[in-house]
C-alpha positions as CSV (number, residue, x, y, z in Angstrom):
1,M,96.7,75.4,70.6
2,E,98.3,77.8,72.9
3,I,96.4,79.3,75.8
4,T,96.5,83.1,75.7
5,T,93.7,84.0,78.2
6,I,92.4,82.3,81.3
7,G,89.3,83.0,83.3
8,L,89.8,81.9,86.9
9,D,86.9,81.5,89.3
10,L,88.2,81.6,92.9
11,A,87.0,79.6,95.8
12,K,88.3,78.2,99.1
13,S,89.1,74.7,98.0
14,V,88.1,74.1,94.3
15,F,88.9,76.6,91.6
16,Q,87.6,76.6,88.1
17,V,89.7,77.4,85.0
18,H,88.5,78.4,81.6
19,G,91.2,79.0,79.0
20,V,91.0,80.1,75.3
21,D,93.5,80.7,72.5
22,A,94.1,83.8,70.5
23,T,91.0,83.1,68.3
24,G,88.7,82.6,71.3
25,Q,88.4,78.8,71.0
26,V,88.1,76.9,74.3
27,V,91.4,75.1,75.0
28,I,90.9,74.0,78.6
29,R,88.0,73.8,81.0
30,R,88.7,72.1,84.3
31,S,88.6,72.4,88.1
32,L,91.7,72.6,90.3
33,R,92.2,71.8,93.9
34,R,94.0,74.4,96.0
35,A,97.2,72.4,96.1
36,Q,97.1,72.1,92.3
37,M,96.9,75.8,91.6
38,L,100.5,76.9,91.6
39,P,101.9,73.8,89.9
40,F,99.4,74.2,87.1
41,F,100.2,77.8,86.4
42,T,103.9,77.1,86.8
43,R,103.8,74.7,83.9
44,L,101.6,77.1,81.8
45,P,103.2,79.6,79.4
46,S,102.8,83.2,80.3
47,C,99.3,84.4,79.5
48,L,96.6,86.8,80.6
49,V,94.7,85.7,83.7
50,G,91.4,87.3,84.7
51,M,89.8,87.1,88.2
52,E,87.0,88.8,90.1
53,A,88.2,91.2,92.7
54,C,87.0,89.3,95.8
55,G,88.3,87.5,98.8
56,T,91.9,86.1,98.3
57,S,92.0,87.6,94.8
58,H,94.9,89.9,95.6
59,Y,96.9,87.0,97.1
60,W,96.5,84.8,94.1
61,A,97.2,87.7,91.8
62,R,100.5,88.3,93.4
63,E,101.4,84.6,93.3
64,L,100.6,84.4,89.6
65,I,102.5,87.6,88.8
66,K,105.5,86.0,90.4
67,L,105.2,83.1,87.9
68,G,105.3,85.5,85.0
69,H,101.6,85.8,84.2
70,Q,99.7,89.0,83.4
71,V,96.9,89.2,86.0
72,R,93.8,91.5,85.8
73,L,91.3,91.9,88.6
74,M,87.7,93.1,87.8
75,P,84.8,94.1,89.9
76,P,82.2,91.3,90.1
77,A,79.5,93.7,89.0
78,Y,81.3,94.2,85.7
79,V,81.7,90.5,85.1
80,K,78.1,89.5,85.8
81,P,76.7,90.7,82.4
82,Y,78.9,88.2,80.7
83,V,77.4,85.1,82.5
84,K,75.4,83.2,79.8
85,R,73.5,80.8,81.9
86,G,72.8,79.8,85.5
87,K,75.4,80.6,88.2
88,T,77.9,77.8,88.3
89,D,81.7,77.8,88.8
90,A,82.2,76.9,85.1
91,A,79.9,79.6,83.9
92,D,81.5,82.2,86.1
93,A,85.0,81.2,84.9
94,E,83.8,81.5,81.3
95,A,82.3,84.9,82.0
96,V,85.6,86.1,83.6
97,C,87.5,84.9,80.6
98,E,85.2,86.8,78.3
99,A,85.2,90.0,80.4
100,V,88.9,90.3,80.8
101,R,89.4,90.5,77.0
102,R,87.0,93.5,76.6
103,P,89.0,96.6,75.6
104,T,86.8,98.9,77.7
105,M,86.9,96.8,80.9
106,R,87.9,98.6,84.1
107,F,90.4,96.8,86.3
108,V,91.2,96.9,90.0
109,P,94.9,97.4,90.9
110,V,96.5,94.5,92.7
111,K,97.2,95.4,96.4
112,S,100.5,94.7,98.0
113,P,100.7,92.9,101.4
114,E,101.4,96.2,103.1
115,Q,98.3,97.8,101.6
116,Q,96.2,94.8,102.7
117,A,97.7,95.0,106.2
118,A,96.7,98.7,106.4
119,L,93.3,97.9,105.1
120,S,92.8,95.2,107.6
121,M,93.7,97.6,110.4
122,H,91.1,100.1,109.3
123,R,88.5,97.4,108.9
124,T,89.3,96.1,112.4
125,R,89.0,99.6,113.8
126,D,85.6,100.1,112.2
127,L,84.4,96.8,113.7
128,L,85.7,97.7,117.2
129,V,83.9,101.1,117.0
130,K,80.6,99.4,116.0
131,Q,81.0,96.9,118.8
132,R,81.7,99.6,121.4
133,T,78.7,101.6,120.2
134,Q,76.5,98.5,120.4
135,L,77.6,97.8,124.0
136,V,77.2,101.4,125.1
137,N,73.7,101.5,123.6
138,M,72.9,98.2,125.4
139,I,74.0,99.6,128.7
140,R,72.0,102.7,128.2
141,G,68.9,100.7,127.4
142,L,69.2,98.3,130.3
143,L,69.8,101.1,132.9
144,A,67.0,103.2,131.4
145,E,64.5,100.4,132.2
146,F,65.4,101.0,135.9
147,G,65.1,104.8,135.7
148,I,68.9,105.4,135.4
149,D,69.7,107.9,132.6
150,I,73.2,108.2,131.2
151,P,73.9,111.6,129.7
152,K,74.6,111.9,126.0
153,G,78.2,111.4,124.9
154,L,80.6,108.5,124.6
155,E,82.9,109.8,127.4
156,R,80.0,109.9,129.9
157,A,78.9,106.4,129.0
158,L,82.4,105.1,129.4
159,L,82.7,106.9,132.7
160,M,79.6,105.2,133.9
161,A,81.0,101.8,132.7
162,R,84.2,102.4,134.6
163,R,82.2,103.2,137.8
164,I,80.2,100.0,137.4
165,V,83.4,97.9,136.9
166,D,85.0,99.5,139.9
167,G,82.2,98.4,142.1
168,E,79.8,101.3,142.2
169,A,76.9,99.2,141.2
170,P,73.7,101.0,140.3
171,D,70.5,100.5,142.2
172,V,69.2,97.6,140.1
173,P,68.4,93.9,140.8
174,M,71.4,91.6,141.3
175,E,70.9,89.8,137.9
176,A,70.7,93.0,136.0
177,A,73.8,94.3,137.9
178,K,75.8,91.3,136.8
179,I,74.8,91.7,133.1
180,V,75.5,95.5,133.1
181,G,78.9,94.8,134.8
182,T,79.8,92.2,132.0
183,L,78.8,94.7,129.3
184,S,80.7,97.5,130.9
185,Q,83.9,95.5,131.2
186,Q,83.6,94.4,127.6
187,A,83.0,98.0,126.4
188,L,86.1,99.2,128.3
189,D,88.2,96.4,126.9
190,I,87.2,97.3,123.4
191,H,87.9,101.0,124.1
192,I,91.4,100.1,125.2
193,R,92.0,98.1,122.0
194,L,90.8,101.1,120.0
195,R,93.3,103.3,121.7
196,E,96.0,100.9,120.6
197,V,94.8,100.8,117.0
198,D,94.1,104.5,116.6
199,P,97.7,105.9,116.6
200,Q,98.7,103.8,113.6
201,A,95.4,104.4,111.8
202,F,95.7,108.1,112.3
203,Q,99.3,108.0,111.0
204,D,98.1,106.3,107.8
205,H,95.4,109.0,107.4
206,R,97.9,111.7,107.8
207,H,100.1,110.1,105.2
208,F,97.2,109.9,102.8
209,L,96.3,113.5,103.4
210,R,99.9,114.7,102.8
211,L,99.9,112.9,99.5
212,A,96.5,114.3,98.5
213,G,97.6,117.8,99.6
214,K,100.7,117.6,97.3
215,V,98.5,116.6,94.4
216,M,96.0,119.4,95.0
217,R,98.7,122.0,95.4
218,Q,100.3,120.9,92.1
219,L,96.9,121.1,90.5
220,L,96.5,124.6,91.8
221,V,99.8,125.6,90.3
222,D,99.0,124.0,86.9
223,Q,95.6,125.7,86.7
224,A,97.1,129.0,87.7
225,R,99.7,128.7,84.9
226,A,96.9,127.7,82.4
227,Y,94.9,130.8,83.5
228,K,97.8,133.1,83.0
229,A,98.6,131.6,79.6
230,A,95.0,131.9,78.4
231,K,95.0,135.5,79.6
232,R,98.2,136.4,77.7
233,N,96.9,134.7,74.5
234,G,93.6,136.5,74.6
235,G,91.6,133.4,75.4
236,L,89.5,135.0,78.1
237,Q,86.2,136.6,77.0
238,R,84.1,139.1,78.9
239,G,80.9,137.8,80.4
240,R,82.0,134.2,80.0
241,A,83.7,132.2,82.8
242,P,86.8,130.5,81.3
243,A,87.3,126.8,81.8
244,A,90.5,127.6,83.8
245,E,88.5,129.4,86.4
246,Y,86.2,126.4,86.9
247,C,89.3,124.2,87.2
248,R,90.9,126.6,89.7
249,A,87.7,126.7,91.7
250,A,87.5,123.0,91.8
251,A,91.2,122.7,92.9
252,I,90.5,125.2,95.8
253,A,87.4,123.2,96.8
254,G,89.5,120.1,96.8
255,V,92.2,121.6,99.1
256,R,89.5,122.8,101.5
257,A,87.9,119.3,101.5
258,I,91.3,117.8,102.4
259,G,91.6,120.3,105.2
260,D,88.1,119.4,106.5
261,Q,89.0,115.7,106.3
262,A,92.1,116.3,108.3
263,V,90.1,118.0,111.0
264,R,87.6,115.1,111.1
265,V,90.3,112.5,111.4
266,A,92.0,114.4,114.2
267,S,88.7,114.8,116.0
268,A,87.8,111.2,115.7
269,S,91.2,110.2,116.9
270,A,90.9,112.5,119.9
271,M,87.4,111.2,120.9
272,T,88.7,107.6,121.3
273,R,91.4,108.5,123.7
């Protein structure tokens, strides 16, 4: 019996494989160590491999595609209804194998290494922003306990942190001054790292906005042509808004939303400088 579909449950060290033939009969059900993964799929004839879109899934998808397999990634929430019994690796692999063969299943595109690198940069930036906010709020709270109020705004908080690091210690006990100094130095260090990350992140945002702008402009052109064609053919009726008008309004709203997003991105980038 030839394996046509495989459900693969990913893990860090031990992977679970569930394979069936064209009739749905189970052909293989076994676990694989990490070092056994690529040799196993190298010996296997080309088949459909299903995986949940989770950590390391895009890496393994790219590796299996290189070996000639057809790989499909699925959101874990869409796979969960196919689990027949308690949550085990074998049950999860069987559920993945069942879900990937559904004709109405929605799949996740496999990301390239460049896409994952860009995503990691944005995730890192979000983490740094959260850490900086936490540190600033901690500094505000500690100084407020001693009657020192930092005005609202990130820039004013960072200015106070710079003064503390430069030696202008606030009128607080020695122990509190050391703690505030440590937090201030850490907040400034994270702010410097953000300034290094932001230019590339802002460039990626602009690239996305340019692509989205081209799509929306083309949509406007297409809807305008559809409106004119409907008008020539007598498809417009008085007292009733034509479908083309709704599409055109939606396209205009989309273009405006892209412009608003560009302004927000530019403002966010400027605030961290």
